[in-house]
C-alpha angles and dihedrals in degrees: 000000000000120000090237089092094055107100092193096060117105112221117233125219112281096012125118092213093126090055112091109249135196123262110286097017114138111211112212127221102214112205129226120327093002092060092049094044096051092042084058090051090052091051090048090052092054092045091051091052092047092048094052091043091057103033104029135275127273121248109301101259094043093049093048095043092053089046091051093046093054091044097051094042094051094042091052093044100045100037119058122226091216132027089237089064094054100101102031140069126279114294120224095264090057090055088052090051090050089053089048088056100041103043098054095042092047088050090055093047090054100036105030095116093052091044092055090050095055097026095141093054112054119190119241091254089058091062089060093044091052092051093047092049093049090052091050094048094044093051093045089050092048091054096049103031110015131236104307099089093038090056090053091048093049090048089051092052094047092046090051094051099039096040096126091057094055117108127250120325092359092068120106137170094268134225123263118222089256091053092048093050089046093052097041101041110016103044130064088230098066122052088344094051139119102300096049086044091056091044091051093051124013101023095044091050092054094043087055091046092051094048093048091051092048096039095052093056104285095118095059091041091054092052093046090051090050091051091052094047101044110008098096096050130091108285088013098162092056091044090051088054090049095049096042096044093046091051091050094041093058088059101037097046094206125097094201096045090048093049090051093047101044099026092072087066103034104038096057089046092052093046091049091054095052107272116140110251091239092053091047089053091049092051093050096044093048096046093045090052095045094055089080090059095056122089147250096053107007094185121272096302096077091051088054088051090053090054095046099043095038094229122132112262091234089061091051092048092050092048090052095052103084095041089051091051090052090050094053093039089059092043094051093046094051089050093045095048093043090052092050092046093050096037096238115174126231121255110289113260093238090062094053115086118225114263094233089057092050106038095054126145087262090057091057093042091048101043113010100041097058092049090047089052091053093049093046094049093047091050088049088058099253120148121269092243092050091051092048094048092051090049088055089051091051092048092051092043092055091046097049100035106032108024108094098177092091135041121240095261091049090049090052090050091051091048093051091046091053089051090052094049091043090055091059093046090049090050092055091051092045097055089044090053094049095049092044089050090062089059094044093046095053093042085063097039097050096040092235090134091059090046092050089051091050091049093051092048092045092051096040096037110185091335101114093185092059092048090049091052091049090048091050092053092047092050094048093047093048091045098051112122094358132111115252100259097056092039091053095047092050093044094047092050091059111022103035096060090053090056095046088051086064091052097262106151114256095243092050092049093050092045088053091053091044093054095051093042086059095043090054087080090069097036117099140269097029099029104153097180090056090047092056095045094044091053089057092047091049096235136113111270092232090067091061100048096087094050092044092053091046089055096041108032092095084067091060090061096048098078089053089049096055095043090056094034108040088177086082087066090054094260112139141025117332093243092051090049092050095047093046092049091048092053092048092047091053088048091053091049091052092046091052092049092048091047093054093032092227138107119144087338133353115307119244118225092262092049092048093049090049091049093049093046092046092049094053092045090051094053093054122095101239116097095215090053090049090053091049089050091050089054092050092049091047090051092050091049094049092049091048093049090050089051090050092050091048091050091050092050092048090054125202115339 
């Protein structure tokens, strides 16, 4: 596990060690002038993204090539290829990799117009530039993310070239080497395609926004607010983790990064108040993951969905509201009932800040105002990048003009440090986007996406449930070990078309893929949010899987709910929406009680069976099944209340 999750580690100049990293990444401590030089490159990357966010992007290929150049250079510099290189300067092969990243991207920046003119006829030098750039991106991706995405990209390249040799329906006419170089390097649909374009504009803007909010005091403010809201209740420490991590997760857009950032505060607090370490890990991992499902921001992934689906972001955020409420309702109830069952005390009063010291005018200016600006500008019809850039401006304005906790020089130091750290985070996203784009590009070019859709429909037939299960598995497998944005894009390219082929509305299909791309971060065996939280708790991640799934498995039912009940996405009459939501909420309550086997007192076997059966009947689409489920839940509740009354009358044993 990367040292990014170690709260005791002291970051060195020029190292990204305080930036949450993916499993297996080896952050490098660059010595002397190299550390300063590449820290300057990271700052320059952030400044470039800020400049283009405010003053307009360059032509597509130039913008994306510069973005890719910065990303590959910083990923190679700040992440070692071998553990032995961790605490020393760049070896000679890293300098060669840097050249392999810089020369091709600089060539594109200078020659992009000519390349577009003769895009079907690459020059011999462009074959070599394409190969060098692929090596640089693959190695940068391996260092920051691991092998999973590289394997998919290599399979995509081999499948494209050897298409005629493939069996049966998977055969295609194949791509010659000239065609592959043309598509990858000469077009703005290959390496310079949609996903790098989103990374170079929308995603970068919101990564910068999130880091500016957190770096200027928002992280501590979120946790203080969570303590005030939930600290005094039963299971308060775990609820604080849920509230704080969800607030941060909606900004950060990464389950693993969020678990690493907030877990260092919440997990020790939960352990100190009596929670089992595995349960504390489950709480943190689930809450950190769920933050991306909660409007109004939902990380960067939902903005990508808006661009791909062509639906206004405000519509997506509204559609996500009721499913997110169901997710957190189930999460809170599992925590609450587990705390009552195990007799865990609330957070001590002396550790809870006073509300009047937390919810100050500065709190609202620092946290609420930037989000309000985003929402207002999106409702007004402004672009996503425009809204994000103005929210950054508001955040910095509040920090520099109204925050009196730091002097001007200290504020400038904090600002520059955020730019440095943001450059490293942007680099990780950039190399991920470019490698993922290879997969997405050749899925479209070879027609494998259409064939996969046909296969799912052929196997599932008209049985929507079977196709949904297959789509769920595909999304989780594609999302394992990947940040949300790439996981969603890959999942949507394969699973969403199969659902739309069965007349599932496009938004519903993409929301289904989005949910399971996010939930992949808590699904074994590659469950990165659990990895990060378990490292902080000091336990093996396998010990926390059961508790995490107990806390989060309501979330795995929610996509099925809204596909069968589109009222949950605010589609239908208000009364129908309200009734549907009420039935599903009762089902979630019953599912939480059955999972923990506790209500007023412990559930007997009969009560637990009734609660489970009622929950699953309530989350179906048929009204008569919902009514039967309501009856089963009511019976379980009555029996449990009678048992509680009998236990109270009997008194202590």
